[in-house]
C-alpha positions as a printed Julia matrix, in Angstrom:
498×3 Matrix{Float64}:
  84.33  120.43   85.75
  84.46  116.99   87.51
  86.2   114.01   85.98
  86.85  110.48   86.9
  90.4   109.09   88.24
  91.97  105.84   89.16
  94.87  105.82   91.4
  97.0   103.14   91.32
  98.65  101.62   94.7
 100.39   98.6    95.83
  97.99   95.7    97.49
  97.17   96.49  101.45
  97.86  100.46  100.57
  94.26  100.55   99.2
  92.69  101.81  102.47
  95.72  104.43  103.51
  95.27  105.76   99.45
  91.42  106.45  100.01
  92.07  108.39  103.02
  94.76  110.43  101.92
  92.44  111.18   98.88
  89.62  111.99  100.97
  91.42  114.44  102.81
  92.93  116.41   99.63
  89.09  116.84   98.63
  88.34  114.13   96.12
  84.79  112.94   95.84
  83.24  109.58   95.24
  86.16  107.88   96.81
  86.03  103.99   96.27
  88.54  101.43   96.98
  89.18   98.91   94.65
  91.89   96.29   93.57
  95.68   97.63   94.03
  93.47  100.81   93.35
  91.25  103.84   94.17
  88.68  105.65   91.89
  87.92  109.31   92.53
  86.13  112.11   90.93
  87.58  115.57   91.13
  88.44  119.09   89.08
  91.71  119.73   87.58
  93.29  120.69   90.53
  92.53  117.6    92.36
  94.45  115.98   89.3
  97.69  117.94   90.06
  97.47  117.41   93.97
  96.72  114.13   94.14
 100.22  113.54   91.52
 102.02  116.36   93.73
 101.11  115.22   97.23
  99.8   111.95   97.49
 102.32  109.79   99.71
 100.7   106.2    98.44
  99.94  106.48   95.04
 101.84  104.3    92.32
 100.44  106.71   89.73
  97.29  108.93   88.73
  95.04  107.84   85.55
  92.24  109.82   83.66
  89.96  107.0    82.05
  88.67  108.82   78.35
  87.04  105.75   77.26
  85.12  102.25   78.61
  84.14   99.68   76.47
  83.76   95.88   75.76
  85.8    93.92   73.5
  86.36   90.17   72.98
  88.79   90.75   70.03
  91.96   92.84   69.24
  90.01   93.78   66.14
  87.17   95.06   68.68
  89.82   97.35   70.46
  90.92   98.57   67.51
  87.37   99.52   66.09
  86.81  100.8    70.0
  89.71  103.31   69.7
  89.37  104.51   65.9
  85.59  106.19   67.67
  87.81  108.32   69.8
  88.68  111.95   68.13
  92.47  111.81   68.68
  93.18  115.57   68.29
  92.15  116.5    71.28
  94.43  114.68   72.91
  97.74  114.43   70.87
  98.49  117.44   68.85
 100.79  118.03   65.59
 104.09  116.65   66.22
 103.36  115.49   69.45
 104.82  111.58   70.67
 103.1   109.39   72.75
 103.49  105.72   73.83
 100.96  102.96   75.15
 100.85  100.65   78.11
  98.75   97.79   78.57
  97.94   95.36   81.85
  95.04   92.47   80.04
  94.01   89.47   82.71
  91.84   88.27   80.22
  91.62   84.64   78.65
  90.74   86.17   74.98
  93.88   88.14   75.04
  96.63   86.33   75.66
  99.19   88.32   74.31
  99.3    91.98   76.16
 102.13   93.37   73.53
  99.64   92.48   70.45
  97.22   94.64   72.48
  99.55   97.7    72.9
 100.34   97.05   69.02
  96.12   97.95   68.34
  95.38  100.68   69.83
  98.96  102.33   68.66
  97.65  101.04   65.23
  94.21  102.33   65.71
  95.75  105.72   66.89
  98.13  106.36   64.01
  96.08  105.32   61.44
  93.01  108.18   62.29
  95.6   110.81   62.51
  97.23  109.9    59.21
  93.86  109.73   57.64
  92.65  113.6    59.0
  95.93  115.08   58.71
  98.45  113.17   56.18
 101.01  112.97   59.19
 102.33  109.75   60.82
 102.7   110.25   64.82
 105.49  109.03   66.6
 105.92  106.89   68.7
 108.1   107.48   71.76
 109.04  104.65   74.61
 111.37  106.43   76.84
 109.99  109.74   76.7
 106.51  110.73   75.35
 104.79  113.86   75.58
 101.03  111.7    75.74
 101.18  108.33   77.94
  98.21  106.16   77.4
  97.07  103.08   79.42
  94.54  100.58   78.37
  93.43   97.83   81.29
  91.2    94.79   80.05
  89.4    91.97   82.77
  88.16   90.0    80.54
  85.91   92.05   78.33
  85.79   95.18   80.11
  88.35   97.52   78.5
  89.73  100.94   80.24
  92.06  103.24   77.97
  93.1   106.55   79.94
  95.65  109.05   80.25
  98.4   108.67   82.4
  99.13  112.03   84.02
 101.95  110.91   86.03
 104.26  109.72   83.8
 107.55  108.05   85.73
 106.31  106.19   88.52
 105.21  108.41   91.8
 107.19  105.87   93.87
 110.82  108.18   91.96
 110.12  111.0    94.31
 113.78  112.54   92.85
 115.98  112.42   95.81
 117.51  109.21   95.3
 120.9   109.55   94.26
 122.32  105.91   94.97
 121.15  102.61   95.4
 121.86   99.76   97.38
 120.45   96.03   96.05
 116.46   95.53   96.38
 116.26   99.17   98.26
 112.43   99.68  100.01
 110.4   101.45   97.29
 109.28  104.75   98.32
 105.52  104.25   98.22
 105.77  101.1   100.12
 107.78  102.97  102.71
 105.02  105.63  103.04
 102.6   103.83  103.6
 104.6   101.8   106.2
 104.75  104.79  108.31
 101.38  105.88  107.92
 100.01  102.21  108.84
 102.16  102.81  111.75
  99.83  106.61  112.08
 103.08  108.03  113.4
 103.01  111.59  112.32
 106.35  112.92  113.68
 105.27  112.98  117.52
 108.18  111.01  118.62
 111.7   110.18  117.63
 111.76  107.91  114.97
 114.35  104.85  114.48
 115.19  102.38  111.77
 118.37   99.88  112.88
 118.43   98.55  109.22
 117.95  101.63  106.95
 119.7   100.13  104.16
 119.39  103.42  101.75
 117.5   105.62  103.6
 114.24  105.84  102.06
 112.02  105.02  105.56
 114.0   107.66  106.89
 113.04  110.34  104.03
 109.8   109.7   103.75
 109.78  109.79  108.14
 110.92  113.66  107.06
 108.24  114.21  104.48
 105.26  112.7   106.53
 106.67  114.25  109.93
 106.56  117.98  108.23
 103.89  117.55  105.88
 106.19  118.13  102.97
 104.65  116.99   99.4
 106.62  113.89   98.19
 106.48  115.74   94.15
 108.45  118.63   95.83
 111.66  116.74   93.64
 110.28  116.09   91.01
 111.28  116.91   87.38
 108.08  116.71   85.93
 104.63  115.24   85.12
 102.93  113.59   81.85
  99.93  116.14   82.47
 102.87  119.19   82.22
 102.19  118.08   78.58
  99.04  117.6    78.1
  96.66  120.45   75.73
  95.03  121.52   78.53
  97.89  122.19   81.25
  97.69  124.92   83.2
 100.87  126.52   84.19
  99.78  129.35   86.6
  97.35  126.58   88.43
 100.01  124.09   88.75
 102.65  126.35   90.14
 100.2   127.75   92.82
  99.63  124.0    93.86
 104.05  123.6    93.58
 104.92  126.44   95.49
 102.04  126.4    98.38
 104.25  125.16  101.65
 101.07  126.59  104.07
 100.35  123.01  105.04
 103.97  122.29  106.27
 104.9   122.01  109.79
 107.44  122.0   112.39
 109.42  118.78  113.48
 111.24  118.72  116.92
 111.96  115.31  117.25
 114.75  113.58  115.76
 114.92  110.59  112.92
 117.68  108.24  113.09
 118.96  105.13  110.86
 121.62  102.64  111.57
 123.16   99.54  109.63
 126.2    97.54  110.13
 126.96   98.08  106.55
 129.17  100.88  105.81
 128.11  101.16  102.16
 124.32  101.17  102.81
 125.57  104.05  105.5
 127.41  106.07  102.8
 124.71  105.31  100.31
 121.93  106.85  103.04
 123.82  109.59  104.04
 124.2   110.3   100.2
 120.34  110.36   99.14
 119.17  112.46  102.93
 122.15  115.19  101.73
 120.29  115.45   98.26
 116.34  115.15  100.74
 117.8   118.31  102.45
 116.96  116.85  105.78
 120.05  116.67  107.25
 119.26  118.43  110.25
 116.44  116.05  110.97
 117.96  112.68  110.17
 121.29  111.14  112.0
 122.68  108.13  110.31
 125.5   106.2   112.14
 127.69  102.73  111.31
 125.5   100.37  114.2
 125.14   97.2   114.59
 121.3    96.4   115.67
 122.94   93.55  118.44
 124.66   96.81  119.96
 121.26   98.58  120.17
 120.23  100.63  123.16
 117.63  102.25  124.86
 116.73  105.66  123.41
 116.53  108.28  125.97
 113.47  109.97  124.41
 109.99  108.25  123.61
 110.62  106.34  119.51
 108.9   104.53  117.29
 110.9   101.72  115.59
 110.12  100.61  111.9
 112.28   98.43  110.24
 111.88   95.88  107.37
 114.9    93.24  108.24
 117.13   91.08  105.59
 114.64   88.04  104.01
 116.92   86.4   101.69
 116.52   82.96   99.88
 120.07   82.16   99.67
 121.43   82.66  103.22
 122.37   79.69  106.04
 118.99   78.81  108.02
 120.7    79.65  111.41
 122.04   83.0   110.47
 119.0    84.37  108.94
 116.71   83.12  112.19
 119.71   84.0   114.37
 119.49   87.16  113.34
 115.41   87.85  113.8
 116.2    86.25  117.35
 118.51   88.71  118.16
 115.8    91.67  117.03
 113.49   90.23  119.55
 116.05   90.06  122.19
 117.01   93.92  121.62
 113.46   94.92  121.49
 112.5    93.15  124.53
 115.83   94.25  126.95
 116.56   98.03  124.83
 112.91   99.19  123.92
 110.78   99.07  126.71
 107.75  101.57  126.75
 108.11  102.22  123.04
 106.62  100.59  119.28
 108.83   98.72  116.98
 107.17   97.96  113.69
 108.67   95.05  111.39
 107.93   93.96  107.92
 108.81   90.38  106.23
 107.72   87.18  104.95
 108.82   84.27  106.46
 106.45   83.42  109.22
 109.61   81.4   110.97
 111.35   84.78  111.06
 108.52   86.24  113.27
 108.73   83.19  115.49
 112.04   83.6   116.15
 111.48   87.28  117.63
 109.98   85.54  120.4
 107.11   87.94  121.26
 103.19   88.52  120.38
 102.47   91.35  117.83
  99.7    93.69  118.96
  98.91   93.83  115.0
  99.34   91.83  111.77
  98.86   93.72  108.98
  99.25   91.88  105.59
 100.66   93.57  102.63
 102.93   93.01   99.94
 106.73   94.26   98.66
 106.78   93.7    94.83
 105.35   89.82   94.92
 106.21   88.65   98.26
 103.04   88.42  100.72
 104.26   90.23  103.61
 103.11   90.98  107.0
 103.88   94.22  108.81
 103.36   93.39  112.85
 103.16   95.67  115.39
 105.06   95.48  118.69
 104.14   97.13  121.8
 107.03   96.57  124.23
 106.16   97.32  128.09
 107.74   96.08  131.71
 105.89   93.45  133.27
 102.53   92.09  132.86
  99.91   92.46  130.34
  97.0    93.31  132.83
  99.74   95.77  134.92
 100.13   97.37  131.54
  96.51   98.36  130.99
  95.35   98.83  134.67
  97.92  101.91  134.27
  96.05  103.38  131.03
  98.55  101.12  128.39
  97.26  100.71  125.16
  98.27   97.95  122.79
  95.78   98.44  119.94
  94.02  101.89  119.7
  90.03  101.47  117.94
  91.55  102.81  114.81
  94.07   99.7   114.56
  91.29   97.13  115.74
  89.22   98.82  112.96
  92.22   98.91  110.33
  93.01   94.89  111.26
  88.98   94.34  110.63
  89.39   95.98  107.37
  92.1    94.17  106.32
  90.61   90.44  107.76
  89.15   89.86  103.91
  92.3    90.15  102.37
  94.61   87.75  104.73
  91.74   85.22  104.55
  92.84   83.97  101.52
  96.34   84.11  101.52
  99.15   81.7   102.31
 102.24   82.87  104.38
 106.05   81.88  102.64
 106.59   78.86  103.33
 109.34   77.01  106.15
 113.26   77.4   105.01
 114.18   74.09  104.26
 116.48   72.34  107.06
 119.14   71.85  105.21
 118.63   74.8   102.83
 121.83   77.51  103.41
 125.2    78.2   101.83
 128.55   79.45  103.78
 127.7    82.52  103.55
 128.62   83.82  107.31
 127.45   87.29  107.27
 123.67   88.62  107.08
 124.09   91.06  104.62
 126.01   88.63  101.94
 122.9    87.07  101.54
 120.72   87.41   97.86
 117.49   89.04   97.48
 115.03   87.16   96.15
 113.41   89.27   93.19
 110.55   88.58   91.1
 109.46   90.27   88.11
 105.83   92.01   88.75
 103.05   94.6    86.88
 103.48   96.53   89.79
 105.67   99.43   89.06
 108.81   99.58   91.15
 110.21   96.61   91.39
 112.89   94.92   89.11
 114.93   91.4    88.92
 118.26   90.68   89.78
 119.68   90.54   86.6
 118.52   93.88   85.83
 120.09   95.66   89.25
 123.31   96.95   87.48
 120.98   98.35   84.57
 118.94  100.05   87.03
 121.44  101.98   88.56
 122.43  102.76   85.14
 119.41  104.22   84.11
 118.38  105.91   87.4
 121.89  107.89   87.25
 121.5   108.65   83.5
 117.54  109.69   84.17
 118.26  113.33   83.99
 119.16  113.12   80.06
 118.12  111.47   76.89
 119.79  109.93   74.25
 120.25  113.01   72.68
 122.16  114.56   75.84
 119.23  117.51   76.52
 118.06  117.19   79.94
 114.61  116.04   80.26
 111.34  117.64   81.41
 113.33  121.59   80.21
 109.89  122.34   78.24
 108.19  122.49   82.26
 111.11  124.64   83.54
 111.75  127.15   81.45
 109.73  129.56   83.36
 110.55  131.73   85.94
 107.7   131.92   88.18
 108.66  128.94   90.52
 110.37  130.02   93.41
 113.42  128.18   94.28
 113.44  124.72   97.02
 115.25  126.13   99.66
 115.02  124.76  103.2
 118.48  126.01  104.97
 116.78  128.8   106.83
 113.88  125.82  108.22
 116.08  122.96  108.85
 118.77  121.94  106.08
 121.95  123.17  104.97
 121.74  123.35  101.78
 119.27  124.87   98.93
 118.2   123.16   95.77
 117.18  125.34   92.89
 114.6   123.69   90.78
 116.05  125.68   87.79
 119.24  124.63   87.5
 118.16  121.32   89.09
 121.5   121.37   91.47
 122.12  121.98   94.98
 123.7   125.48   96.13
 126.35  124.33   98.8
 126.28  126.93  101.56
 129.66  127.9   103.42
 129.59  127.04  107.1
């Protein structure tokens, strides 16, 4: 039986997500704004959560209606038979996203939905269901655009960008879904070596390894919201979870460099947790000392772009990047994400592609630089390709998105401070309704939350209910390409003796 679903993503990644869904076997795939709708059966929903690289969450709509007031919302929610979705003793939560002049307070909408559900269940059973914000059994999402309302079951739970391999954070880490999207936009699938010269906590490196080996990004997750649904099919999900038939060998290598030793240590810890220590090498190297790689390579990186750094330091960093690429990366392609026009100008190279994409609420561009020795005419006459047909099509599809956007305003000439190190700036954070991005004030709290996510307030590990079976094999890649194994049942690493 087929159902309708909505896969949420970041602005600019919709075509990539649509392609992933099509390859997965989804039907009626349609691109929207920060989302892709599709149809499929229960297996497709499980696979979408487990296998998609560019999805933030998967929603299953259960009701669509029009409402002009909060009372209208209450009445429509009351029409749904909630005994089909919320069993006795189960908890639930409601998230709301509202774009409407008629509903100025999204929190009030949330309360109305909760009240309607609680009142119906109490009237029919005499029991009042409990609300749980941190760890509910059933997650609901209501989306209101003007008067059009969609109520959905959230099948994912925690945002899908939370893969589960990240052990430590650096400040302003690159979101995993965005990192995967950047790699997929480049077209790289493991055919060459991969380099990130400013790797930070190693997110691009680990996402590259997952893509190169075609490993599902959900392999590290502790659980999904759909595992608590009344109709959850344990055997079907075990079959999907344990199927590694599509994984492939990776004969090249991934390199990560950074000037900051703290970032290097964090990246090494995360790579070790991911199980890719044989695929990824991390070293402390300043980009200004970067030299020509011995093998064919692709470079994908997200350089600093802060607001509180002296102008000469920031611009000189990008000038240095351009010089290194021009003299030490010939014969290869480099992809750079940034959101300042003058930073790109300082690179001093002509990009062959410009792809608009959002990093949180920052309107960025992801640019491709094809590095070759000599003149473009000679390069093309020798069979060199600057832009493939697929890339030309991709550029055309994104023209609509690019037309109505403005690049970040140029830095003021007198802007800056006394910070001399390019790594000492403070990122410009934004609060956003997009999952996975935090404000500066909440950074330390986020680190604490990430470290404590395994345990609830009662001290019990979250997700115990969904890994109690003995059907699933241990996640072990030591025989293939790593030195450690990860046990799915105990949620811990088994260190092998050398």
